[in-house]
C-alpha positions in Angstrom: 190.6 9.7 115.8 193.9 11.7 116.4 193.9 14.3 119.3 195.5 17.4 118.2 196.5 20.2 120.5 194.7 23.4 120.2 197.1 26.2 118.9 197.7 28.9 121.4 199.6 32.1 120.4 202.9 30.3 121.1 201.7 27.4 119.3 200.8 29.5 116.2 204.3 31.0 116.1 205.8 27.5 116.5 203.9 26.3 113.6 204.7 29.2 111.5 208.5 28.7 112.3 208.1 25.0 111.3 206.8 25.7 107.8 209.1 28.8 107.3 212.1 26.9 108.4 212.9 25.3 105.1 215.5 22.5 104.8 218.9 24.5 105.4 220.6 23.0 108.4 222.7 26.2 109.0 222.2 27.6 112.6 220.3 24.7 113.8 221.1 24.4 117.3 219.8 20.9 117.9 221.5 19.4 114.9 224.8 18.5 116.3 223.5 15.2 118.1 221.7 13.9 115.0 223.8 11.0 113.8 221.6 10.5 110.6 218.2 10.7 109.2 216.3 8.2 107.1 213.0 8.2 105.3 211.2 10.9 103.3 207.6 11.5 102.1 206.3 8.7 99.8 204.7 5.3 99.5 207.7 3.3 98.2 210.1 1.2 100.1 211.9 3.2 102.8 209.5 6.0 102.6 206.8 7.2 104.9 203.3 8.7 105.0 202.9 10.1 108.5 204.8 7.4 110.7 203.5 7.1 114.1 204.9 4.2 115.9 208.1 2.4 116.4 209.7 -0.4 118.1 213.2 -1.9 118.4 213.6 -5.7 118.2 216.2 -7.7 120.3 218.5 -7.7 117.3 218.5 -4.0 116.9 216.1 -3.6 114.0 213.7 -0.9 114.1 210.1 -1.5 113.0 207.9 1.5 112.0 204.3 1.7 111.1 202.6 4.6 109.2 199.2 5.8 108.2 199.3 3.4 105.1 198.9 0.6 107.5 202.3 -0.5 106.4 205.0 -1.9 108.7 208.6 -1.6 107.6 211.8 -3.0 109.2 215.1 -1.1 109.0 218.6 -1.5 110.2 219.9 0.9 112.7 221.5 2.8 109.9 218.1 3.1 108.1 218.5 0.3 105.5 215.0 -1.2 104.8 215.1 -4.9 105.0 211.4 -6.1 105.2 207.9 -4.8 105.1 204.3 -5.7 104.9 200.7 -4.3 105.2 198.1 -4.8 107.9 195.4 -7.3 106.8 192.6 -4.6 107.3 192.9 -0.8 107.1 189.9 0.7 105.7 188.4 1.6 109.2 191.8 3.1 110.3 195.4 2.5 110.9 197.5 1.2 113.9 199.1 3.5 116.4 201.4 1.3 118.4 204.0 -1.4 118.1 205.8 -3.7 120.6 208.4 -6.4 120.1 208.5 -9.5 122.2 211.8 -11.2 123.5 211.4 -13.8 120.8 211.3 -11.1 118.1 207.4 -11.4 117.6 205.9 -8.0 116.5 202.8 -7.0 118.3 200.6 -4.3 116.7 198.0 -2.2 118.3 195.5 -2.5 115.5 193.6 0.5 117.0 190.5 0.8 114.8 189.9 -2.8 114.7 190.1 -3.3 118.7 192.7 -6.0 118.7 196.5 -6.7 118.9 197.8 -8.5 115.9 200.8 -10.8 116.2 203.4 -11.3 113.4 206.6 -13.1 113.0 209.7 -10.7 112.3 209.2 -11.4 108.5 205.6 -10.3 108.7 203.8 -13.8 108.8 200.5 -13.4 110.6 200.6 -15.5 113.8 197.4 -14.4 115.9 195.0 -11.8 116.9 194.3 -11.0 120.6 191.2 -9.3 121.9 187.7 -8.2 120.5 185.6 -5.0 120.7 184.1 -4.2 124.0 184.6 -3.1 127.4 184.9 -6.5 129.2 188.0 -8.4 130.4 190.5 -8.8 127.6 188.4 -6.7 125.2 189.4 -3.2 123.7 187.8 -0.1 122.3 190.8 1.5 120.6 194.2 0.0 121.5 197.1 2.3 121.3 200.3 0.4 122.1 201.7 -2.9 123.3 204.8 -3.4 125.5 206.2 -7.0 126.1 208.1 -7.9 129.3 211.2 -10.2 129.1 209.2 -13.1 130.5 206.5 -12.6 127.7 203.9 -10.8 129.8 202.0 -8.3 127.5 200.6 -4.9 128.4 198.1 -3.1 126.2 197.0 0.5 126.5 193.7 1.7 125.0 191.4 4.8 124.8 188.0 5.7 123.5 186.1 4.9 126.8 187.9 2.2 128.4 191.2 4.3 128.9 193.0 1.7 130.6 196.1 -0.8 130.5 195.1 -4.5 130.3 197.8 -7.1 131.2 198.0 -10.7 129.5 200.1 -13.7 130.4 202.6 -15.0 127.9 200.0 -17.5 126.7 198.0 -14.3 125.8 195.5 -15.0 128.5 193.9 -12.0 130.2 195.0 -11.4 133.7 193.8 -7.8 134.9 193.3 -4.2 134.0 194.1 -0.9 135.7 194.1 2.9 135.2 190.4 3.0 134.0 187.6 5.4 134.8 187.0 4.3 138.4 190.6 4.4 139.6 190.9 7.9 141.2 194.3 9.6 140.7 195.4 6.8 138.6 192.7 7.3 136.0 194.2 7.7 132.5 193.0 9.7 129.5 194.2 8.5 126.3 197.2 6.4 127.5 199.3 6.5 124.3 202.6 4.8 124.9 204.0 2.1 127.3 207.6 1.2 128.4 208.8 -1.3 130.8 211.8 -0.2 133.0 214.6 -2.3 134.1 213.0 -2.8 137.4 209.9 -4.3 135.7 207.7 -1.4 136.5 205.5 0.2 133.8 205.6 3.8 132.6 202.6 5.1 130.8 202.4 8.2 128.5 199.1 9.6 129.8 198.6 11.8 126.8 195.5 13.9 127.4 196.2 14.2 131.2 199.6 15.8 130.0 201.7 13.5 132.4 203.6 10.2 132.7 202.2 7.6 135.0 204.1 5.0 136.9 202.6 1.6 137.9 204.3 -1.7 139.3 203.9 -4.9 137.3 200.5 -5.7 139.0 198.9 -2.3 138.2 199.4 -0.6 141.5 199.8 3.2 140.9 203.1 4.4 142.0 202.8 8.2 141.2 203.0 10.5 138.1 205.2 13.2 136.7 204.5 16.4 134.6 201.6 18.6 133.9 200.3 20.6 131.0 202.5 23.4 129.6 205.5 24.4 127.7 208.0 25.1 130.5 210.6 22.7 131.6 209.1 20.0 133.6 205.6 20.5 131.8 204.6 18.7 128.7 201.7 18.7 126.0 200.4 15.5 124.5 203.1 13.0 125.4 202.7 10.4 122.8 206.1 8.6 123.0 208.2 7.2 125.8 211.4 5.2 126.4 214.0 4.5 129.0 217.7 5.1 128.8 220.3 2.6 130.2 220.6 4.7 133.4 217.0 4.6 134.0 216.1 8.1 133.2 213.0 8.6 130.8 212.7 10.5 127.5 209.3 11.7 126.6 208.2 12.5 123.1 205.9 15.6 123.2 203.6 15.6 120.1 202.1 19.0 121.2 205.4 20.8 122.1 207.5 19.5 119.2 210.3 18.4 121.4 211.8 15.6 123.6 212.2 15.9 127.3 214.5 14.0 129.7 213.3 13.2 133.3 214.9 11.4 136.3 212.4 8.9 138.0 211.8 11.5 140.7 210.2 13.6 138.0 212.8 16.3 137.6 213.4 17.6 134.1 217.0 17.2 133.0 216.5 19.3 129.9 214.6 19.5 126.4 215.7 18.8 123.0 214.2 19.9 119.8 211.8 22.6 118.4 209.2 23.0 115.7 210.7 23.0 112.2 211.7 21.0 109.0 215.5 21.2 109.5 217.8 18.6 110.9 217.4 18.5 114.6 213.9 20.1 114.4 210.6 18.2 114.6 207.0 18.4 113.4 204.5 16.6 115.6 206.8 13.7 116.7 204.9 10.7 117.7 207.3 8.1 119.0 210.8 7.6 120.4 212.9 4.3 120.9 216.1 4.1 122.8 218.7 1.3 121.8 221.1 -0.3 124.3 223.9 2.3 123.6 221.3 5.1 124.2 220.8 6.1 120.7 217.2 7.6 120.1 215.2 6.8 117.2 212.7 9.7 116.9 209.7 9.1 114.7 209.3 12.7 113.2 205.7 12.2 111.9 205.0 15.4 110.3 208.5 15.4 108.5 208.0 11.7 107.3 211.4 10.7 108.7 213.3 9.0 111.6 216.1 11.0 113.3 218.8 8.9 114.9 220.1 10.9 118.0 223.0 10.1 120.2 221.5 10.9 123.4 224.3 11.7 125.4 225.6 14.2 122.9 222.4 16.3 123.5 224.0 19.5 125.0 220.7 20.6 126.8 220.9 17.4 128.9 224.6 17.7 129.9 225.4 19.2 133.3 
């Protein structure tokens, strides 16, 4: 199941612009910060069929999963160096990836109610979880984030709508953000990122906000609300943290990225609906490297944009 935003009049105009935009880069205001683009529509090596999750490894490689249930590994320049398929995919495809400090790849195998663990070369190592609403179980896991000490956080939706925490030994520890948690209640938590202070930021997609928790699951606050203006968001699906601690949010529903400080103030937006270089079509995920390059999973355009974040003019004072 994919939640798609309802098209308002503004959304209809944006969608028409996206499909009428063509492939000409001329006059594209957002193109100047794009360093390069890789991937195109297809099923062969280096091509994508609706990519919707990504994760950067400690050695700087980018792993991407698409709707063929195929995981591909790329260099930062877009050269494909490895790939494999999930063991099962008839029921549905994964929506989230995480990489451990040891390079292990954790896949939110959404429709199979589990997290699959692979070696960097695709060797299957383990499966975590089972279907259900009990401790350590999942309904539809969406993403995985792994802390530097090996602690694992898994988000899920479909009824549980919570984040579960596991130890480095994959033993269940606790859950938070579920239906009975008041202002901390999540509705399709789609993406997770661990900040430098070891707190957890959660893209609370269907509540149109970003939630902040400490490592034990205590709710610290939230930023954002539904809308298209600066400071608002629609279906935030992707989330990453820059080296200075600021956040970048990938808005599936607004076809853009937005940068926030940790107090919740918007520092600017980048991107608009379209097919050109620097434009986006239902972007699902964003990853940020140590040198603040953004790898934007541009799902509807079947590609990855590599953007030098500090060259984005909208974010400059």
